[in-house]
C-alpha positions in Angstrom: 21.8 -5.1 7.5 20.7 -6.6 10.3 19.9 -3.4 12.7 18.1 -2.1 10.0 15.6 -5.3 9.7 16.0 -5.8 14.1 12.8 -2.6 14.9 10.9 -4.4 12.4 11.3 -8.0 13.7 11.8 -7.0 17.6 11.7 -10.6 18.8 13.7 -12.3 17.1 17.8 -12.6 18.0 20.6 -11.1 16.7 21.9 -14.9 16.6 18.5 -15.8 14.6 18.6 -13.4 12.0 22.1 -13.6 11.4 21.0 -17.9 10.1 18.2 -15.8 8.6 20.1 -13.7 6.2 23.1 -15.8 6.5 25.4 -13.4 7.3 28.4 -13.6 10.6 27.5 -12.4 13.4 30.8 -10.6 13.6 29.3 -8.4 10.4 26.7 -7.2 12.2 28.7 -5.9 15.6 31.0 -4.1 13.3 30.5 -0.4 13.2 28.7 1.1 10.2 31.5 3.1 7.8 31.4 6.7 7.1 31.7 7.2 3.7 33.9 10.4 1.6 31.2 12.6 0.2 33.2 11.8 -3.3 32.7 8.1 -2.2 29.1 8.1 -1.3 28.2 10.1 -3.8 29.6 7.5 -6.5 27.0 5.0 -3.7 24.3 7.2 -4.3 25.0 7.6 -8.7 25.3 3.5 -8.4 21.6 3.5 -7.3 20.1 6.1 -9.0 21.3 4.0 -12.3 20.0 1.1 -10.7 16.7 2.2 -9.8 15.6 5.2 -11.5 12.5 5.8 -9.5 14.1 6.0 -6.0 13.9 8.8 -3.4 16.2 10.1 -1.9 14.3 8.3 1.6 15.1 5.4 -0.2 18.2 5.8 -1.4 19.0 6.8 2.2 17.7 2.9 3.1 19.4 1.3 1.1 22.7 2.2 1.8 21.6 1.6 5.7 21.5 -1.6 4.1 24.8 -1.7 2.4 25.7 -0.8 5.9 26.9 3.1 5.0 26.0 5.3 7.8 24.3 8.9 6.6 21.4 11.4 7.2 18.5 11.6 5.4 19.6 15.4 4.6 22.9 14.5 3.5 21.4 11.8 0.3 19.5 14.4 -0.6 20.8 17.8 -0.2 23.6 15.2 -2.6 21.2 14.0 -4.6 19.8 18.0 -5.1 23.4 19.2 -5.7 24.0 16.9 -8.9 20.2 16.6 -10.2 19.5 13.4 -9.5 16.1 13.4 -7.8 13.7 11.4 -9.3 11.1 12.1 -11.9 8.0 10.1 -12.2 6.7 10.4 -15.8 2.9 9.5 -16.2 2.2 6.2 -17.7 -0.8 5.5 -20.2 -3.4 2.6 -20.6 -3.9 1.0 -24.2 -6.8 -0.4 -23.4 -10.1 0.5 -25.0 -13.3 1.2 -23.2 -15.3 -2.3 -23.5 -19.0 -2.7 -24.3 -20.0 -5.9 -22.6 -20.4 -6.3 -18.7 -19.9 -2.8 -16.6 -22.3 -3.2 -13.8 -20.1 -4.8 -11.6 -18.2 -1.7 -9.7 -15.3 -1.1 -8.1 -15.0 -3.7 -4.8 -12.0 -1.9 -3.7 -13.3 1.5 -2.4 -11.9 0.8 1.3 -10.4 -2.6 0.9 -7.0 -3.3 1.3 -5.1 -7.1 0.7 -4.2 -8.8 3.9 -2.5 -11.6 2.7 -1.0 -12.7 -0.3 -4.0 -13.5 -3.2 -6.3 -11.8 -1.5 -6.5 -8.6 -4.6 -5.3 -8.9 -7.7 -5.0 -5.8 -10.2 -4.5 -5.7 -13.6 -3.7 -3.2 -17.2 -1.7 -3.6 -19.9 1.0 -0.7 -21.2 2.8 -0.7 -24.9 5.8 -1.2 -25.5 7.7 0.2 -28.2 10.3 -1.8 -30.4 12.0 -1.4 -33.7 10.2 -4.1 -35.1 6.4 -2.4 -34.3 4.7 -1.9 -31.2 4.4 -4.9 -28.4 1.6 -5.3 -25.4 2.3 -5.9 -22.2 -0.1 -7.3 -20.0 0.7 -7.8 -16.0 -0.8 -8.6 -12.5 0.4 -7.4 -9.9 -0.7 -8.7 -5.7 -2.3 -5.8 -3.9 -0.5 -7.5 -0.6 2.4 -6.7 -1.1 2.9 -5.3 -4.7 4.5 -8.3 -5.9 4.3 -9.0 -10.2 2.2 -12.3 -10.4 2.7 -12.3 -13.8 3.4 -11.1 -16.7 2.8 -11.0 -20.7 4.0 -9.9 -24.0 2.4 -10.1 -27.7 2.2 -8.0 -30.6 -1.9 -8.0 -30.4 -3.6 -6.4 -27.7 -6.4 -8.9 -27.3 -8.0 -11.0 -25.1 -5.5 -13.7 -25.9 -2.9 -11.2 -24.0 -4.6 -11.1 -20.6 -5.7 -14.2 -20.8 -3.0 -15.9 -21.4 -1.1 -13.7 -18.4 -4.5 -14.2 -15.9 -3.6 -18.1 -16.2 0.0 -17.9 -15.4 -0.8 -16.2 -12.0 -3.5 -18.9 -12.2 -1.0 -21.6 -12.3 1.8 -20.6 -9.8 -0.6 -19.3 -7.5 -3.5 -20.2 -6.5 -6.0 -17.5 -5.1 -9.2 -19.0 -2.2 -12.3 -19.0 -3.2 -13.8 -15.1 -3.1 -10.6 -12.9 -4.7 -11.2 -9.9 -6.0 -9.8 -9.4 -10.0 -9.6 -5.7 -10.3 -8.8 -3.6 -13.8 -10.9 -1.1 -16.1 -13.4 -1.4 -17.9 -11.2 -2.4 -21.7 -12.6 -5.1 -24.2 -10.0 -7.1 -23.3 -10.9 -7.4 -19.2 -14.6 -6.9 -19.7 -14.5 -10.0 -22.6 -17.1 -12.9 -21.3 -14.5 -15.5 -21.9 -12.3 -13.2 -20.0 -14.7 -13.1 -16.8 -15.7 -16.8 -16.8 -12.0 -17.3 -16.7 -12.1 -15.7 -13.1 -15.2 -17.1 -11.7 -14.6 -20.5 -12.9 -11.0 -19.5 -10.1 -13.6 -18.4 -8.2 -12.4 -14.7 -8.1 -14.3 -11.8 -8.1 -14.3 -8.9 -11.0 -14.3 -5.2 -9.9 -13.7 -2.4 -12.4 -12.9 1.2 -11.9 -15.2 4.5 -13.0 -14.6 4.5 -16.7 -12.1 7.9 -16.5 -10.4 8.0 -13.4 -6.8 5.7 -13.7 -6.6 6.2 -10.0 -8.6 4.0 -9.3 -6.1 1.4 -10.0 -3.3 3.3 -9.2 -1.1 0.6 -8.5 -0.7 -0.8 -11.7 -0.4 2.9 -13.2 2.8 3.2 -10.3 3.6 -0.3 -11.3 3.9 -0.2 -15.5 6.0 4.0 -14.9 8.7 2.1 -13.1 9.0 -0.5 -16.0 9.0 2.1 -18.4 11.6 4.5 -15.8 14.0 1.8 -14.9 14.2 -0.3 -18.1 11.8 0.2 -21.5 12.8 3.7 -21.3 17.2 3.1 -21.2 16.9 0.4 -23.7 16.0 0.6 -27.6 14.5 -3.5 -28.6 15.2 -4.5 -31.9 12.6 -7.3 -31.8 10.7 -8.8 -29.3 13.1 -11.8 -28.4 14.8 -8.9 -27.0 12.6 -7.4 -25.6 11.3 -10.0 -23.6 14.0 -11.4 -22.3 15.2 -7.0 -20.8 11.4 -7.6 -18.8 11.7 -10.8 -17.6 15.0 -9.6 -16.3 14.1 -6.4 -15.3 10.4 -7.4 -13.2 11.2 -11.0 -12.2 14.4 -10.2 -10.4 14.9 -7.2 -10.2 11.2 -5.4 -9.1 10.4 -8.2 -7.6 13.5 -9.9 -5.4 14.9 -6.4 -5.5 13.7 -3.5 -5.8 12.3 -2.0 -2.6 8.7 -0.2 -0.9 8.4 2.3 0.7 5.0 0.8 1.4 6.3 -2.5 2.5 7.9 -1.1 5.0 11.3 -0.7 2.6 11.3 -4.0 1.4 11.4 -5.4 -1.6 7.7 -7.9 -2.5 9.5 -11.2 -2.3 11.2 -10.0 1.2 7.9 -8.8 2.1 6.2 -12.3 1.3 8.6 -14.3 2.8 8.7 -11.9 6.1 8.3 -13.9 9.2 4.1 -13.7 10.2 2.9 -11.7 13.2 1.7 -15.7 14.2 5.6 -16.7 13.6 7.6 -13.8 15.3 
């Protein structure tokens, strides 16, 4: 693990990094172990089952963090031979077009987040259960891809997205001028919801109608949630769905699931890494 992190934090000594991650220095200098082909396949299958959206690059990085020496070519070859390559079904949102405020444009064009709580993106999706459809609203911090809040309800209404936003504001407390980006669905353009954003010092930004790529990060997030958790389960009740989503979003996605855009860290790891000033 330390070997994989050293290129990212060149100014930190091996001793200091060992202290930070809580492992013995003797383990750092132990040679990486080679796995036999059957052992390697089992290790790959374990990771692919846990993270169905992982491609061969992320699988290889996860194996490296476990101390397994393997090339991208070997991982890709095994995954192709055994039908383990990631497939990414399209996720569809469920927001209805709003008839209120369409004056605000897309403020994110040419803009990127350089720190947490500068830009939050929002969307809603449907979750099927035996007792009827549920609706999942979520807010993501664009800087770290962290799901800063989510809320589940039987109704796809303003209260759903408002409760999600209130959770995020209570835990994150963004500075004046932060941006809230969403599609132009009726729940997100409702006057009460936009007033809540303004009262919290935020600005509203909207995707152009019919252009889901304007909110591609939330599209990707919901694809991951559906592929790696929702579609693998059959929920008999609201409580079953809520418990499943809580475990996946809070414990797996935010804490463990690595992103190639985050230097192969999870959102929580990326936010807690040493800043340039502290290196």
